[in-house]
Structures are given as structure tokens and as C-alpha cells.
N, C-alpha and C positions, 0 to 999 in steps of 0.2 A: 642890156636888152634894147634892141632897136625895133620899133614898131612902125611899119609902113601903113599910113592911112591915106588912101587915094580915092578921089572921085573925079579924075580928070581923063585925059586921053589914054587909050590902051598903051601907047608907047611910054608915056610917063609912068603909068602904073607898073609896067614891066620893069622899068629902071628902079622904081621904089621897091619892088619885090626883091630884086637882086641885092639891094642894100640891107634889107630888113631881116630880122630873126623871125618875126611874126607879121603877117599881113592882116590888117583889119579892113574887111570889105564893107564899105559904107553904102547901104541901100537907102533909097528915099521911100518913106512910108507911102507916098502918093504913087510911086512907080516901082513896085517890088520886083526884084530879080529880072532885070532886062537881059537881053541876049548878050550885051556887052559885059554885064556883071558875071554871067556864067562863064564867059570866055576868060575873064580876069581870074576867076576862081580856078579855072583849069590851069592857067599859068602858074598860080601859087602852088598847086599840087605838083606840076611838072618840075618846079624848083625845089620841091620837098621842104617848103616853109610852113610854119604854123599858120593856122587860119581861124579867124573869128569873124562871124557875120554880124553886122550891126544894122539894125533898122533905125534910122535917124528920123527926126521930126515927129517923134511919137506923141508930141503934144497935140498933133492934128488927128490922132486916132479916132476920137469920138466923132469929129466932124466927117471923117472919111468912113465911119461905121466899120472900123476894124477892131478885131480882138487879137490878143497875142496867140491864142490857139489857132485861129485861121491863118495868121501870118506864118506861124511855124510850119503848118501843114503845106502851105504854098511854097515856102522856102525849101522844105525837105523834098518836095516834088521836083523843084528846079535844080537842086544841088544834090541829087541822088549819089553823085560820085564823091561827096564829102560829108557823109552822115555824122562824122566825128566832130564837125565844127560846131562850137557853141553859138547860139543865136541870142543876141542881146537887144534891148530896146532902149534908145536914148533920145534926149532932146537937147540940142545945142542951145535952144532958147532958154529952157528952164534949168538945164544942168542935170536933169533926172537921168539916172543910169550911168553917168560918167564914172563915179567911184567903182561901180561893179565892173566897168570895162577895164580899168587899170588892174583890179584884182584878178580878173580873168586872164588878162595878158600875162601876168606873172605865173599863173597856174599853167597856162599853155607853154610858156617858156620852160618851166620846170619839167613838163611832160616831154618836151623836145629833147631834153638833156637827161632823161631818166635811163637807168640801166637795169637789166635783168641778169641775175647770176646764171652762169652756164648750166649748173645743176638744175635749177628751177625751170629754166627754159626747156631743157631736154625732157624733164618729167611731164611738162605740159604738152609738148609736141608728141611724146610717146603716147600719152593718154588720148590726145586728139586723133592720132592715127589709128589707135585701137578701136575707138568709137565710130570712126568713119574712114574706112580704107579708101585710098585713091582708086579711081576706076581703072579697069583694064584697058590697055591700048594694044589691040591685037592679042597676043599671048603674054604681054608683059605688063607689069604694074610698077608705078613709082614706089620706091622704098626710101623713107627718111632715115638716114644713118646717124646724123649728128647735126646739132645746130649751135651757133654761138652768136653773141652780139658783137659786132665789129666796130661800131661807132655810135655817135649820138648826133642830134641836130641834122637830119632826123635819126631816130633810133633805127639802126641798120642791122639786119639779121642775115647771117649766111647759113644756108642749109646745104649740107653735103648729102647727095642722093646718088642712087645707082645710075640714073640717066636724066638730066634736066629736061630732055625732049619729051619725057613722059608726063610732065607737069601740065595740068589743065588749069586755065585761069580760075575756074570755079573752086578748085581745091586751094589755090593760093589765097583766094578770098576767104575760104573757110578757115585756113590757118590764121589769117589776120584777125578774123572775128573772134577766134578762140583766145588769141593774145589780148585783144581789147577787152574781152570778158574778164580776164584775170588781172589786168593792170590798167592804171589810169593813164591813157594816152590821149587825153582830151585835147582836141584841136591840132594834133600833130599827125602828119602822114607817116606811114612806116615804109621803109625800103627793105625789100626782100631780094636776096641774091641766091640763086641756086647753082651749085657746082657739082661736078661729078666727083666720085671718090678719088679719082686719080689726081685731082687738084688739091687734095688735103695737104 
């Protein structure tokens, strides 16, 4: 497992992301979620790498009048595009939280490499489609024919459908949320690929 921990320039962070299995985004308790931090988190997701958000210098929390709940809410607001990323609190000065960081890194690594059986995947997708049909596009509707997991790191799912052009981004998000409800994909992005039935 390679973990990239960066608090340098965006260029150096991107290079570290490319080398890492998991990116640990280090935030300063005194300056939570700067615009550069959100940009770097975006690069992590674009690279489909695992992500852990760490608030460091937490020994200053009382002096800064911060609580974990307030920080989590602020981070969730700034990183809406990565709600699956665990948020941890550490102190390089006291060492608090560092054992939890390594434990979480291994959990995210396992999530990145997890597999779902084809049978179980299709049962979940069939149930999800039955409970919430894709919306109509003109006189046509997306039909999910079959799904399979084609890879790991990140978990990659291929959906065979009648016409990929009928997929709306909100329905893709719905399918992702359903899979996350069923399986532990903590800290890892999911890659979805939609193909027409002729590409089976």
C-alpha cells in the first residue's frame, strides 16, 4: 500500500497522487478546506484514488474554539463531491489520531480492492431499477440489461444498457448510492462504464 500525504504545491501533490494507492489530504485546523485543498481533492477523484481527509494540528482545537462536529459539517460542505471520504483528526505534535489514520488507510485500501459477485450486483441493480425507474427521455427510457464488475482500484462496474445516451447523471448517482448502501466502499471512488447491448 502506498499512501500519498501532501501539503505542498498542487504540482507536487498531483505527482504524489499518481504514485499513491490512497491520498491523505492534510488540512490545517487553523485553515480548513482552502480552495487549493478542494482542487487537490478533485485531482484525487479524477485519478480514481482512495481518499482520506485529515485535520491536523488538532491539539489547537480548544484554542481555535473548534469541535469535531463543526469541522465535519464544514468539510462535508466543501467536499460535497467526495462524501465517501472518511474525516480524521490528528496532531503531529502529540501523536493523537495517528494510529487511527493507519488503520483507516488499510480499510480504504481494502475497499479499493473489493469485489462484488455478478449475481449479487445484478440483484441489487434490478431492485434499484424497480424501485426508481430511469426518467423518460422523449419517448424512450434507459433499460439496465446487465452489470458486472470489471476491475478494482477503483472498483469498476460495467453496465450494459439499451442506449447509454439515455443515462442522466442523477440516475448514475442514484445507482452509486445504492451500491454504497449495500457494500463498504469507504474512501474509494467508483468507476461506472455504460455500454450499449451491441457492445456485450
